N, C-alpha and C positions, 0 to 999 in steps of 0.2 A: 650375455648381459641379463641380469636378473631383475625382474620387476617385483620389488618386495611387496607391492600391494596385493599380489596373488598368493603370497605365502603367509601362514600363521606364525612363522618363525622370525625372530629378530635377525639383524645382519650378523651378529656374533654367533648366533646359533646355526645359521646357514653355513657360515665359514667352518665351524667346528664339525658340523654334520658332513659337509663335503670332504673335508680332510680325512675324517674317519672312514667314510665309505670308499674313498679312493685308495686307502691303504689296506683294505680287507681282501683276503683270498675268496675264491668262489665258495668254499666250505664255510668260511666265517660269515660271508654275506647271507648264506642260506640259514645259518643258525640265528643270526640277528633278525632276519625276516620272519622266521617262525616264532621267535620269542615275542616280537612286537605284535604279530597277528594274534597270538594267544593272549597277550596282555590286553589288547584291544577287545577281544571277544569275551574276556572275563568280566566285563561290565564297565570298564573304564572307557568313556567315550569322549570324543572331541569333535568339534565342528570346524570345518574349513571350507572356504569358498571353492567353487568348481575351478579346476585348473586343467590345462591340457597335459597329457602324460609327458614325462621327460623324453626329450629327443635323444636317442642313443643309437650307436651302431648295432646292427644285428647280423647274425650268422644264419643264413637260410638253411644251412645243413643241420641245425639243431632241430631234432624231432621230438614230438611229445604225443603220446597216446592218452586221451582222456577217456577213461573207462568208467561207465556209470551203471549202477544197479538200483532201481527204485520201483516202488509199487504204484504210487499215486501220480508220479510225474515231477515231484520236487527235485529229485536227483537229476533228471533229464534237463530240467530248466537250468539248474546250476551248471551242468556240463556244457550246455550251449553258451551260457554266459562266459564260462572259462575258455571255450573255443574262441569266442570273439576277442576276449582280452589277450589270449596267447598269440593269436594271429596279428593283432595290432602291435605286439611287442616283437614281431619278427620270427616267432617260433613256427616251425612247420608242423602244425598240430592237426590231429584227426580225432574224431569223436566216435566212440563205439559203445553199443549197449551190451551189457553182460549177457543178455538174453540171446544175442546173435553171435557172441564172441567164440571163436575157435580156441579152446583152452590151450592147444599145442602152440599157439602163437605167442604165449606168454614168455617163452624162453628167448624170443628174438626182440623183445621190447627193450629199448634203450632208456627212455624216460617215460615214467608211468604216473599219471595222476588218477587216483581211484576216488570216486565219489559214490558212496553206498549207504543205504538206509538200513535200519533194523525194523523188522515187522513184529509188533507185539513184544513178548517177553523173550528177546534174544534170538529171534528167528530170522534168517536171511530172507529177503524178498525172493519170489520165485526166479526173477531174472538173474539173481546172483547165486542161486543155489548150486548150479553145476560147477562154476568156477570156484566157489567156496569149498566144495567137496574135493575138487581137483588139487588145490594147493595143500590140502591135508593128506592127500593120497600118496602112495609109494611112487606114483608116476610123476609127481611134481618135479620139475627140473631145477637145477641149480641156477641161481640168478645173480651171479657175481658181477655181471655187466649191466645190471639194471639199477637205475636210480628211481626212487618213488616217493610219493607223498600221499597221505590219505585224508580225505574229508569225510567224516562220519555224520550221518543224520540220525536223529532219534528223538525219544521223548523221555525226559528225566523222571517222569512219574513211574516208569518201569524200573524194576530192580536191575535188569540187564540193559542199562542205558547204553546205546550205541555199540552193542556187543559185536555186531557184524563188522563194523568199521575197525574195531579193536582187533578182531580176528585177522582181518586182512593185513593190518599194520604189523602185527606181531609175526604172522606166518611168513610174510614176504621177507622180513628181516632174517628169519630162521633159514630161509632158502638162499640167503646170501646177498639179497638185494640191499642197497644202501639207502637208508632213510635220509631224504634231503632236508626235511623240516619236521618238527614234532606234529603228530596227528592232532587235528582239531575235532572236538565232539560238539556238534551243534544241536541245540534243543529245538522245540517246536517253533520258536521265533528265531529262525536260522538266518534270515536274509542278510542282515547287516554283518553279523559275525563271519558268515561264509564269504561274503564279498570282500571284507577286509583281509581275510586269510588268503584268498585268491590273489588279491593285489600284491600281497607281500611275497607269496610263494612262487608265482609263475616266472618272475624274472630270474629266480634261482635256477630254473631249468635251462636258462640260456647259456651262452658261452662263458659268461662270468668275467673274462678278461676285457672284452670290449665294454661291458657295462661298467667295470671298474675304471677304465680310462676315460670314459665319456663324462663330461661335466654336465650336471643337471641343468637343463634350460627350461624355464617356465615362461609361458606366454598367457596373457590374459585372454580368456574366451569372451568375446563381446556378443551377447545374445542378439539375434536378429529380431527386430520389432515386428510383431505380427498384429494385424488389425483384429478387432473383436470379431468381425465377420469370418475371418480365416481360422480362428481358433476352433479346434475340434473338441467335442465334449470329452472330459476325462473318463477313461475306462474304469469300471468298478472292479476292484480287486479285494484281496484279503485286507490290505491296508486302507482301502477306500470302498467299504461295502455300500451296497445300494439299499436305500430305505424302501422296501417293497410294501405297497399297500396290500391289505388282506381282503381278498375277494370273498372267500367262503371258509367256514370251519364246520366240519360235520363229524359227528361221532360214528365210528364204523362198527361199534358193538351193539348187540341187541339188548333189550331190557333184561335185567337180572344179572348181567355180567359184573363181576367184582373188579375187572380191569377196564382200562380205557385206552382205545387207540383212535387217533384223530386223523382226518383227511383235511389238509389245509391248502388252500389255493391262494397263490400270491401273484401279483401283477409285476411283470418285468418289462413292460412297454417303455420304449425310449430309454433303455438302460444299456449303454455300450459296455461290453465285457461280460454280459450276462447270457451270451449265447452258450448253449450246451448241447450235448448229445446224450441219447439214452445210455445209461450206465454211469454217467457223471453224478457227483454229489453236490449238495448245496451246503455251504458253511453258514451257520447261523450264530450270531453273537447274542448270547442271552444276558439276562440280569439276575442277580441273586434275589430271592424272595425277601420281602420286608420282615417276615417272621424269622428267617434265619439270621438276617442282619441284627435283629433285636436280640436273638439268643447270644450272638457273639458279644454284643455290647454288654449284655447282662453278666455273662461269665467272666468278662475281663474287668468290668466296673469302669470302663472308659466312657467318655462323654461323646455323644453323636456329633456335637458341634466342634470337637477338637480338630485342628488343622493338621494335615499331613502332606507330604510331597510324594506324588506318584508320577514317574516319568518326567520329572522336572517341573510338574505343575502342582501348585498348591490347591488343595480342595478339602472339604469337610470329610472327616473320617467316615461318617455315615454314607456319603456319596461314593467314596472309594470302595467301601465294603459292598455296596449295592451294584456298582458298575465295573470295577476294575480288577478284583482279586478273586481267586478260587476259595470257596468256603465249604462246598458240599462234599469234598473228599480230601483225604490226607495222602500225601505222596512222600516218597523217601527223601527227596530233596528238601521238602518243607521240614520234615523231622530233623534232618541234618542241620539246617539253619537254626532251628529252634534250640537244638542242643548246643550249638556254637555260642548262641547268645545267652541261653539260660540252662547251664549244665544240670543234668538230672541223672543220678546213678541208675535208678530203676529203668528209666526210658533208654538210657545208653545200653544197658544190659539186654533189654528187649530188642533193640535195633540190631544187635549182634547175633541174634538167633533168627536166621532167615525164615524158617517155617512159622515160628510164633509171631514174628513181625508181620509177615504177609497176612496171617489170620487176623491180627489186630487191625491192620489198615483196612481190610475188606469191609466196606459198608459204613465206615466211620467218617465223621466230618471234623472240621476244625474245633467245633464246640466240644466234642468228645475228648480231643487231645488236650485242650485247655482245662477241662474238668478233671481228667485222669492224672495229668502231670502239670499242676498249676504253677504259675509264677506271676510276679507283679510286672506284667508286660506293659510297655508303653505303646501308645498309638503308633509312633514312628517305627518302632521295631516290629510291631505286628504287621504292618504293611510291607516292610522289607522281607520278612520271613515268608509271607504267603506268595504263591505263584500268581502271575497275571491270569486273569480270567480268559480262558481259551474258547474259541468257537467250537460248536458241536457240528458233526457232519451227518447229513441224512441223504440216502440215495434218492434221487429225483424220481418221482412216481408219475411223470408225464412225458409225452413226446412233444418236442417243439413243433413238429409237423401237425400234430393233432390239436395242440393248444398253443398257437403262436402268441407270444407276448405274455405267456403264463408259465408258472412253475409250481408243481404240486408236490406236497410232502406227505408221507405217512409216518405219524409220530406216535410211538407207544409211550404213554405217560407213566413215568416211573415213580413208585412210592412203596415203601417197605418200613418195617420196624427193626431197629438195631440199637443195641446198647440202651434199651429202655426209652428210646425216643423215635418218633415218626420221622422218616427221612423222605425227601422228595428229589427227583432228578432236576438239575438246575434248568436245562434248556427245555425239557419236555413240559415242566411245570410252567415255565415262562410262556411257552407257546399255547398251552392249554388255557391261559388266562388272557391272551390277547383278544381284543374286541374287533369285530369285523368293521364296525363304524370308526373311520378315521385312524385306525391303528396301522403302524408300519413296522416291519421287521427288518433288521440289518442283515443282508445276505451277500454272498459271493459264490462263485463257481469253483469247485475243486475238481479238476480233471481226473478221470479214472481210465487211462488208456488201456489198462489191463482187463477191462470188463466191457466189451463191445460186441454189438451184433456183427455177424459175418458181413464182409463186404458184398458178397453175393447174396441177394435176398432169397434166393431159392435154396440156400443151405438149410437143412433141418436143424432145429434147436430143441434141446431138452433143458428145462428150467426147474431147479429145485430150490425151494425156499420155505422158511417157517416164520410165522409171526410177521413182523414188519419187513422181513426179508422178501416179501412179495412185491415191495415197491418198484424196484427196477424192472420187474417183469411186466408190470402194467405199462411202463414206458415202451418196453420191447414190443409187446403185442399191438399197442396203438400204432407204433412206427411201422410194423410189418403189415398192418391192415391197410395202410396207404400205399404199399409197394405195388408195382405193376404185376409182378409174379412172385408172391410170397411163398416161401417153402413151408413145409409142415412144421408144427410146433406142439410141444407137449409140456404141460405144467404139472409139477408135483408140489402141493401146498399142504403145510401142516400148521395146526394150532390146537388149542385145548378143546373148545366146544363148537359143534356144528351150528347150533341155533344162535349163539351169541357172538362167535368170533370167526365167522367165515367172511374174511375181509374182502370187500368188493364183489360179493357173491353175484349180484344182479349183472354186473359188468361182465364177469367171466361167462355167465350163461349167454349173454348177448354175443360175446366173441365166439363161443362154440357154435352158436346158431348161424352166425355169418360166415364161419369158416376161418376167421382170423386166427383162432386157436383150434388146433386139430383134436387134441386130447387133453383131459385133465383128470388127475387122481388126487384125492385128498385124504388126509390122516388127521383125525381129531382124538388126541391122546386121552382125554378125560371122559369120553362118552360111553365107553364100555368097561367091562370087567378087566380087560387086558389093554394096557397102553399100546397104541399103535402110532408109529412115527413115519416120516417121509421115507426113511431108509427101508422100512418094512414094505411100503408100497413099491419101491424100486425092485426089491427082491421078488415080489409077487409078479412083476412084469419083466423079469430078468431077460427072458428070451427076446422080447421085442426091443428092450432097451439096447441090448447088444446088437441087434439088427440095425437099429438107427445109428449106432456108433460106426458100424461097418459101412454104412451108407454115407458116412462123412459128417454126421451130426456134430454140432457143438454142444458141449455140456456145461451148464452154469450152476454154481452153488452160491447162495446168498443167505447169510445169517450168522449165528453164533459160532465163533471160531473154535472154542474149547470143546463143545459137545456136538452140535448138529453137523457142522461142516466136517469134522473129523470122522463121525460115524458114516456120513454119506460117502466120503472118499474110501473108507474101508469097505463099504458095501459095494462100491463100484469095482473095486479089485476082486471081490468075491464073484460078482456077476461075470466079469471078464474071464476069471479063472474057470468058472463052471461052464459058461456058454461057449467059450473059446477053446475049451478042452486043453488047458495048458497049466503049467506049474504056477504056484503062487508068485515065485520070483519073476516069471515071464509076464504074469498078469500085472504085477507092479511096474514092470518096465513098459508095458502097453499103456498104462494109465499115465506114467511119467512122460511118455512120448506125446500123449494127448495134450498135456500141459505145455510141453516144449513147443508143440506145433500151434499152441494157443487155441486149441479146440476145447480144452478144459480150462475154464476161467472162474476165479473165486473173488467174491466181494464179501469179506468176512470181518468181524469186529469182536 
């Protein structure tokens, strides 16, 4: 018996829907599920009251392997959610990380749910790298007996949006596996779309016949009344950030520096969900500057007081531009929506030339786009074209043991000239302007399980960072200082100038004196006739670096992914090749094994 009060459908719709689903085969149900999930994820949303899942027969022999590969933990979180949902539906589901997965087991998988992210411009996260290479290798097995579905995570601001998920989806099919539902590609705001897709997809992994025969039964969930005293404080998350009071804001640069790096201390007292470990990051929700908002209004000729709808809420255009949408950078998806709404032959031609398009987008903002390719844009369309304003992430520069109830950030303030205008980093500028008195910053914790101190405090650590890449190492050393038996530690730090940009210099000297930090080598690239970088200091100490590695040391890299991190990794291979007296191929395998054993860890951006 159906209680229609628990369903958003009319009686006639329910009857039609039930007759349709009962007549479908397993394959047809799978297709419809995927179609509806994709339709929902594309932006069409609907609200319905909470209902208990349909009661249906289950087949305990149905197995499902949920295989995830992620860098920050979002994929793991979704995999755990999928496991719970699958188990509730009677599937015999197991969850496995690609980092620990034996690639030869792939050929024995019957049902496979792949959840995988893309790191940067089309690069698989390390956890997924081995399996990704394996499915493209000559050793990849035929998978005619495997049924699969892929949930891809990514950031549509990159050209290679969700490429790793696309790779898995296409290659598994080429190996003979049967795609159960269409792949879904989730953007940075992935939660709702991913959950809707999982709800639609997981039942398709079941028997199908039992599901088709079972009649949907809905029951109203009556919430249990909880007294005010029993209610627990709501945890602070990405969707519910904590407004953190600002304790301190200090410039870390000396006089005469043309750049600015800030040390900012925030209070996290009495904030559930704000617990963190060294290596984690803080997500910060910024605001666009009044100057940039003014430039957008000027180039469009729109009125600040015009009303627009953002996420179903009516607000003034000026408010939406200030708080809700990205203005400081142009991304491929923004240009795509702009072209769909306001076709432009020159911009279309530019967007089709990947190299020139990348060059154009680099360093430009929405004002540049509207100036270079003008149109009579409306306030409503402008808001629809722009991306939602995203949080920015900063490695936490404090240990919760050393500073309980606090969270410290190291912020490099971004400003540069491009296309004839001065440009400013959205979040770094916002943070540089916050006042210590009565100012609060919206923050949440972004877990980073792939960048952690060793479980054994006595394990040696080598830390390599440049610029603000020093932040997590401050947390590492603070944490180690309070350990009963801390192992030895070695820090390599690089920046431009010794006198003006030696970040936290006094603190490092104190750590060296106390023994919390065993060794420190620095490289300041602009102080001499020849530029010297952290990789040069590593090479100068090649013999000892290799000795530390042979003793079981963990090796950490934090900083710029395109340049610094790549050069340090290449240098590490050279050190192993020379000091280990081995071929380059064997040295590369040695370094790859370090990463596989989680002794080489990267936090790069």
